[in-house]
N, C-alpha and C positions, 0 to 999 in steps of 0.2 A: 393447756397451751395457750399462750397469749394470743390474742386476736391481731395484735399489732406487731410486726416484725421490726426489728431495728433497721433503720434506713442505712444502706451502704453508702459509701462516699459519693457515689454517683448521683445520689438523691439529695445531697446537701445543697443548701442555698446560701446566700449571703446571710441569712438570717439564722442559720443553723441547720439541724437535721429535719428532714420532712418525713413523716410517717409513711412507711410503705403501704400502699392500698392493700386491703384484705383480699381484694379480688381484682384480677386484671385479665382481660381477654383480648384476643386478636381475631380479626376476621378476614375471610376472603369474600367473594361476592355472591353466591346463590347456591342452592343445594338440590341435587337431582336424585331421585329414586322412585317416585311414584308416578311420574308422568313426564313425557317428552313434550316440552312446550305446551303442557296442559292436554296432550292428546292421548296419553296411554296410561292405563292403571298399572300399578306395581303388583307383581306377583312373586315376591322374593320367596325363596326357599331357604331352609336352613344353611347357615354359613354363606349367605348370598354374596354376590359380587360387592366388593368392598367400596369401590368408587366408580360406579358404571356412569359413563357419559360419552356424548359424541366425540368430543375432542380430548379424550383422556390420554394420559401418558401410557405408552405401550409397555412399560415395565412389566415383566411377566408376573410378578407376585401381586403388585399392588392392584392390577386391574382384574384379578381372577378370583374366583370363588374359593373360599378356604373350607374344605370339608374333612371332617375327621373320618379316616378310613381304617386306621389301626389304633389299638390303645396307645401306642407310643409314637405315633407318627402323624404329622399334618400333611395333607395332600394339597397341591396347588393346581389340581385338575380343573380347567374352566368349564363352567356350566351356565345355563341360562343366558347364552350370548345375546338373546333377543332383548335382554334388559339393557344393553348398552345405549347410552343417550337419555336415560330417564333421570328425572329430577328427584331430589330427596327432600325439598320443602324447606330448606333454610335459605333465606334470600336477603340480600341487601340492596335496597332500591335507591339509586342515586338521586331521584327527584325529591326524596323525603328529607327536609330539614329535621334536625333533632330538636327535642322539646326544650322548654325553659328549664331553669335550674334543676338539674338532677343531683346537684352537689349541695348538701344541707348548709355547709359552712363556706361562705365566700373566700375568706383568707386561706383556709385549708385547701379549697378547691384550686386556687391559683398556684399554691406551692406544689401540690401534687401533680397538677397538669404540666407545670413547667418541668418538673422532675422526669415525668414520663416522655415529655417531648425530647429532652436530652437523651434519654435512653433509647427511644424509638423515633427517630427523626423522620417520621413519614410525612407525606404531604396531604393536604386536604383534596379529596376528589371533587372535580367540578361537577356541578349539578348536571345530570344528563339522564335522558330517558332511555334506559336499556334494561333488558330482562334480567341482567346479571348483577346489577349494582344499585344500591339504594343507600347513599351515604349523606353526610352533611353538606349543606351549602354554607358559605361564609356566615350568613345571617345566623344560622343555628349554632355555629361555633361560638359566636359572641353571646348567644342567648343563654348560655349556662349560668350567667350571672343573675338572671331574672328569677324571682321567687317561684317556688313550686306550683303555685296556682295560676301562673301566667297563662293566657291564652294567646300570646303572640304567635302569629303564623297560622292560627286556625282558620283565618279568612281565606287563605290561600290553599288549604288542604282540599283535595278532591279525591273522589273514589277511584281506587285502582282496579285493574281488571286481571284477566287471566295471565298476561304477559308478566305481571309482578307477583300475583297471588296463586297462580297454578290454576289447574283445571277446575277446582272447586271454589273459585274466587266468589261466586255468588250463592254458595251453599248456605242454607240456614241451619242445617244440622247434619251431622254425619249418620250414615246408616246404622240401624240397631245392631247388626252383627258386629260392626267395628266397636261400637260402644261396649258391648259384652266382651269382646276380645280384650280391650284395653282395661276394663274393669276387673276381669277375672285373671289375666295373665300378667298385667302391669308392664313388667320390662325384664330384660335379661341383663343382670348386673353381675360383676365379678370383682371381688377384693382381692388384695394381695398381688396385684399386677405389677405395680411399681417395684416392690422387693423382687418379684420374679425377673423383671427386666434388668435389674442391677445385677443379679446372678449371671444372667445370659451375657450381658455386656462385659462383665468381668471375665467370661470364658471366651469371648469372641476374639479371634486372632486378628482380625481386620480392624478392630476398634482401637484408636489411638487414646481418646478420651471421650467421656460422655457426661451429661448433666441430666438430672431427673427432678421432677417436681416433688411436692409433698407425698410422702408414702401412703397416706390414707386415702388418696383419690382413687375412686372406683371406676371401672369401665362399664358404661351403660350402653347396651346394644338395642337395635330395633327388633321387634317381633316379626315373625314372618307375615307378610301380606298386610302390615299395618299402614303402609303407605308413607306419605311425606311427613314424617315427624323428626327428621335429623336435628333440626333446630332445638326441638324440645329435649332430645336425648342428650345434646351437649350442654344444655342448661342443667340437666340432671347431674352430668359429670361434675360441673363446677360446684353444684349444690353439695356433692358428696365431700368436696374439700371443705366447704364451710362447716358442714356437720362434724367431719372427722377432726378438723383443726379447731373446732369451737371458735370460729372466727365471727366477725361482726355479722348479725343476722341470723345465727343458728337457732336463737330462741324462737324466732318466727317460723323456721322450718321444722323445729322438733328433732327428733332422733331419726327420722326417716326421710329419704329423698322424696320430694313431691311428685305425684304422678302428672300425667299430661293434662287431665282436667283440672287439677289443682293449680298447675302452672298457668293455665288459661284464666282461671279465676283471679290469680294474683296479677296477671298483666292487666286485666280489666279493672281491677281495683287500683292499680298504679295509674291507669288512665284517668279514673275517677278523681285521683288526687292530684292530677296535673303533670304526671310524668309522661312526656312524649304523647300527650292526649290526642294530638292530631291522628295518631295511629288508628283510633277508633273510626274517625272520618274515613280514612283512606282504605282501611280494611272492611269497614262495615261491622266490626265486631268479630272476635275470633272464638268465643265461647261455644264449645260443642261442635266445631267445624274442623274441616281438613285444610284450611287456607294456610299458605306458606307464612312462616314468620321469619323475621331477620334481626339484624342488629338493633333497630329501634325498639322491638318488643323485648329483647334480651336486656337492653339498656334500662328499660323501664322496670323490668322484673327485679334486677339487682339494685338499681338506684333507690327504688322505693324501700329497700331494706337498709339503706344507708351507705352503699357502696359508691364511692366517687367515680363515675364513669364519664369518659369523653371518648371521641372518635377520632382516630388518626387514619391516614391512608397512604399506602405505598403504591404509586402508579407510575408505569414507564412513560416518560414524556416523549421518547423517541426510540427508534430501533436500537440505537446504541445504548440506551438506558435499560438497566436490569433491575426491575422492582423486586425480584426474588432474592437477588444478591443482598440488597439492602435490608430486606426482611430477615434473612438468615443472620446477618451481622447484628441486627438489633436483638434478635432472640438469644444470640449467644451472649450478648452484653447482659441481657436480663439475668440469665442463669449464672453467669460469672459473678455477679454481685451478690448472689444469695447462696453461693457454696458454703456448706457448713463444715467441710473437711479440707484437707490440704489439697491445693492445686496440683500436687505431685501425684495424687491418686488417680487411677485409671477412670473410675466411675465416681463422679462427685455429686452426692445427694444434696438436695436443698429442702427447705421447708416452704418454698414458694408455691402459689396457687398455680394451677394449670392454666392455659391460655386458649380462649375460644377463638377458633380460626375459621374464617370464612373466605373462600375464593370462588371464582365463577362456578355456579352449579353444585357446590357442595360445602358443607361445614363439618369441621372436625375439632377436636381439642388437642392442643400441643402439650405434651407431658414431659418433653425433654429435647435434647439436641446431642447429635453424635457426630464426631469427627473421625474419619477413616485414616489409616496410616498413609494412604495415598494422597490425602489432603482434601478429599471430598467431605462436605458438611451436609448433613441432612437432619430433617426433623424426626422426632419420635412422636407419634400421634396415637390417640384413641379414635377410631373410626366407628360410627354407629352402625355401619354396614357389616362389621366384622363380629361374628357372634361366638368365637371360640376362645376367648380370653381365659375362662375358667379351665379349659383343657391346656392352654399354654402354661398356666400356673402349675398344674399338676405335672406336665411333662418337663417343666424346667428343672425340676429336682433330680431328673434322670440324665440330664446333659452332663457331658464331661469335656475337658479340653481336647481330648482325642476325637470326639465326634463333632467336628466343626460343621459338617453339613447339617446335622440336626440343630445345632445352635443358630445357624444362619436361617434355617427354615422357620424356626420359631420366632426369630426377630423381624423376619420380612414383613408381616402384616402391619407392623408398627412404624416401619421406616418410610419416609417420603424424601426422595432424593432431590438435589438441586436440579437436575435434569427434569424431573417431574414438575417442579415448581416453575421452572422457566417457561413452561407452556402458557402461563397466566400473566398478564401484564398489569394486574391490579390486585391489591389486597387491602383489607380494612383492619384497622385496630380499634377495638372498643374498650 
């Protein structure tokens, strides 16, 4: 498969067509599951709470543990209520300007950046010191034109603390038991989830239409008790697309998704080469630690492999402004331009990359968008907290149009409604 997709009309400039980036991701602002404001350690159990946090949407499926109780049934019985309010370790800190040129070619960078801005007309988040956001300042947005070895902004970089990096902000190395866990068990991954979702969406009576990303994308979930590694798990999901689609950078990844320690090494190597190098000053280094990572680290990881990355933000400027509505509109435009089948089809597959999504206290990966017959639009996501995707793939084959309750139950872990998103007033786009 070609690593460069044909740019749809929306990506055309006066000079002609612009290449669609091989990887594109979106973010919200920080991730919760191992500690609440750095005070509590995560003790996740199998099929643990998908998105546990203090100010989480009360939707019954999204906020609850998904446990397999019968061979052909998924239960939504809530467990581990004490985990509510914990962080998952993916963070975007607003005080962090992004590094010098993460885009190898200046002309291509400008064309692609302008194209994405038309597609996703987000705003730049103002620099602010909050626990949940870590985005670009205006200076850093302009810095993309600088050479990769630029050290601009390094003088102003300062060491961050537990507010931004979590409970283990000053950790020199993670405990031996966790190293062994990550080395021996690796991760929980499931392939074939996108085709299974297509099958279920076709059967869903409430679905008017839906879009899905590249079918080779795998769902990567967290291990029990691993802690705050959601940012890494979402990087792994995007890496599965690069490998499966043989997109730019797959030669560096090889045929297997990189593990957490490999991702840490690659981020450190990217810093060495000048990609968001201030991240090392601000974090004190991440190799072998449990410090939260965010959009600057994800950007460094992918940009160092040749992906053109820039950060956009959707932020509510007033009570009447709705950042989530603008985000949903932008995501729908993204998938509309990549549809490879007729727009008359109920489910419209694409060959587009998934989207790295970060919002306050959690990060996920957008794999599609769904519109219900009642008019509601919602995201389809892979959440690192949900560990049952392999079971969903198996059970999807048993679903029938007459068993709508089963179809709905299988789809619920992947749905994020507009009501859910409205609880957050800022989102980041990397």
